[in-house]
Structure formats: C-alpha cells, structure tokens
C-alpha positions as CSV (number, residue, x, y, z in Angstrom):
1,M,4.8,3.7,17.3
2,S,3.0,0.5,18.3
3,L,0.1,-0.8,16.4
4,Q,-1.7,-1.5,19.6
5,S,-1.4,2.1,20.5
6,L,-3.5,3.2,17.4
7,V,-6.5,0.9,18.1
8,G,-9.7,3.0,18.3
9,I,-7.7,6.0,16.7
10,S,-7.0,4.8,13.4
11,L,-6.9,1.1,13.5
12,E,-8.9,-1.9,14.8
13,R,-8.1,-5.4,15.8
14,I,-9.1,-8.3,13.5
15,T,-8.2,-11.8,12.9
16,P,-5.7,-12.3,10.0
17,A,-7.2,-14.4,7.3
18,K,-5.4,-16.3,4.6
19,E,-8.2,-15.6,2.0
20,T,-7.8,-11.6,2.6
21,I,-4.2,-11.7,2.4
22,K,-4.5,-13.7,-1.0
23,R,-7.2,-11.3,-2.2
24,L,-5.0,-8.1,-1.5
25,V,-1.9,-9.7,-2.9
26,E,-3.6,-10.7,-6.1
27,G,-5.4,-7.3,-6.5
28,A,-1.9,-5.7,-5.9
29,A,-0.6,-7.6,-8.8
30,R,-3.7,-6.8,-11.1
31,H,-3.2,-3.2,-10.3
32,I,0.5,-3.3,-11.1
33,A,-0.2,-4.9,-14.4
34,D,-2.7,-2.1,-15.2
35,A,-0.2,0.5,-14.3
36,K,1.9,-0.9,-17.2
37,V,-0.6,-0.5,-19.8
38,Q,0.7,2.3,-21.9
39,A,-2.4,3.1,-23.7
40,I,-4.2,4.5,-20.6
41,S,-3.6,7.8,-19.1
42,G,-0.5,8.6,-16.7
43,E,-3.2,9.5,-14.0
44,T,-4.9,6.0,-14.3
45,R,-1.5,4.2,-14.5
46,F,-0.4,6.2,-11.3
47,G,-3.7,5.6,-9.6
48,S,-3.3,1.8,-10.2
49,A,0.4,1.8,-9.0
50,Y,-0.8,3.7,-5.8
51,T,-3.6,1.3,-5.1
52,A,-1.1,-1.5,-5.4
53,I,1.0,0.2,-2.6
54,R,-1.9,0.9,-0.5
55,M,-3.3,-2.8,-0.9
56,L,0.3,-4.0,0.2
57,A,0.5,-1.8,3.2
58,D,-3.0,-3.4,4.2
59,V,-1.5,-6.7,3.8
60,G,1.4,-5.9,6.4
61,L,-1.4,-4.7,8.8
62,H,-3.8,-7.5,8.0
63,A,-0.9,-10.2,8.8
64,H,-0.4,-8.5,12.3
65,G,-4.1,-8.5,13.0
66,Y,-5.1,-5.0,12.3
67,R,-6.7,-3.1,9.6
68,T,-7.4,0.7,9.3
69,L,-10.5,2.4,10.3
70,T,-11.7,3.5,6.8
71,S,-14.4,5.6,8.4
72,R,-11.6,7.9,9.7
73,P,-9.5,10.4,7.6
74,G,-6.0,9.4,7.1
75,H,-6.3,5.7,6.6
76,H,-4.1,5.5,3.5
77,Q,-1.4,7.5,5.4
78,T,-1.7,5.2,8.6
79,A,-1.2,2.1,6.5
80,I,1.9,3.4,4.6
81,Q,3.4,4.9,7.8
82,T,3.2,1.9,9.6
83,L,5.2,-0.3,7.1
84,P,8.3,-0.2,9.1
85,T,6.6,-1.9,11.9
86,T,4.4,-4.4,9.8
87,L,6.8,-5.3,6.9
88,G,10.1,-4.0,8.1
89,I,10.3,-1.3,5.2
90,D,12.9,1.2,5.8
91,P,11.8,4.7,6.6
92,Q,13.4,6.3,3.6
93,T,11.1,4.2,1.4
94,V,8.2,5.1,3.5
95,I,8.9,8.8,2.9
96,R,9.1,8.3,-0.9
97,L,5.7,6.2,-0.6
98,D,4.2,8.9,1.4
99,K,5.2,11.7,-1.0
100,L,3.5,9.4,-3.8
101,R,0.4,9.3,-1.4
102,K,0.3,13.1,-1.4
103,Q,0.7,13.4,-5.1
104,R,-2.2,10.9,-5.5
105,N,-4.4,13.2,-3.3
106,L,-3.3,16.3,-5.4
107,T,-4.4,14.7,-8.5
108,E,-7.5,13.4,-7.0
109,Y,-8.8,16.5,-5.5
110,T,-7.4,19.3,-8.2
111,G,-7.2,17.3,-11.4
112,D,-3.5,18.1,-11.7
113,L,-1.7,16.0,-14.3
114,I,0.8,13.3,-13.3
115,P,4.3,13.6,-14.9
116,E,5.4,10.4,-16.6
117,S,8.3,10.3,-14.1
118,A,6.0,10.1,-11.1
119,V,4.2,7.3,-12.9
120,K,7.3,5.4,-13.3
121,E,8.5,6.0,-9.7
122,C,5.1,4.8,-8.3
123,L,5.2,1.8,-10.5
124,A,8.8,1.0,-9.4
125,Q,7.9,1.6,-5.8
126,A,4.8,-0.7,-6.2
127,E,6.7,-3.6,-7.8
128,S,9.6,-3.3,-5.0
129,L,7.1,-3.4,-2.3
130,F,5.3,-6.4,-3.9
131,V,8.5,-8.3,-3.8
132,M,9.3,-7.2,-0.2
133,T,5.8,-8.1,0.9
134,R,5.9,-11.5,-0.5
135,D,9.2,-12.1,1.1
136,W,8.2,-10.9,4.4
137,L,5.0,-13.1,4.2
138,K,7.2,-16.2,3.2
139,G,9.8,-15.6,6.0
140,N,7.4,-14.4,8.7
141,R,3.8,-15.6,8.1
142,P,3.9,-18.6,5.8
143,D,0.6,-19.7,7.2
144,L,-1.0,-16.8,5.5
145,L,0.2,-17.7,1.9
C-alpha cells in the first residue's frame, strides 16, 4: 500500500515539522511512564500504553509528510497498519498492535476489564515501538530530531 494512494481517503499531506515530532515522541514517553504506575487501574494503564503506540505511529506518518484524517473513522487503524511502510515495522508486530487496538476499542465501548496480561503486552509493545521509532528517526530523518 502506498501512502499517496490513501490521500483523501484516510490520509492528508502535510509538511513534516521537527516540533510536532518532538511533541509526539515526548508525549509517547509520558504515556509509557504513566502506563507503569501501578497505583492506577489496568484500563487506564492500558489506555496510556495504547496512546503511546498510536502517537508513535503518527510520528511515522508525520515523518513521511502525512497525517490521518481524524474526521474519518479508522484513523487509529490506518496509523498502525501503515507502520511497515513508515517505520519498517514487521507485519507480525503490526498484527499484535492491531489486536491491542481492537482490545482498546472493546474496553472503550463496552466497559470490559483489561486483563493484566494485556496491560503488560501493550506496555511492552509501546516500549519496543518507542525504541524502533527513535532508531528509525536517527537513521532516516535525523533532521526531525
């Protein structure tokens, strides 16, 4: 899938900005830190870790000159599913991240509890994606760091 083919459907073109990348990366780091706070609920910790994943997926799009059309349904899905193109994330990881996205939707719209195992998985995936995102930026877009 090319990113350009999604313009007007689920993406729009933008000019990459160092400041936006910085805010997204710093925001993801804060959400990862929040997800580690054991004194808050599993649902909140899961939500924070998931938000970090989504923000990092947005970094990948932004670095290529795109952002999701948030006015259209599926913008989280689009951001995550473009990770192989934007940050070179392997498809198996994307499948795991998409399962976490579905789990997030389930809890957000049904109030279902999040098992601790899912919280740990989401946090581990967020931490791993954070490292991969920073490495990709350093190797491919150091001008945005």
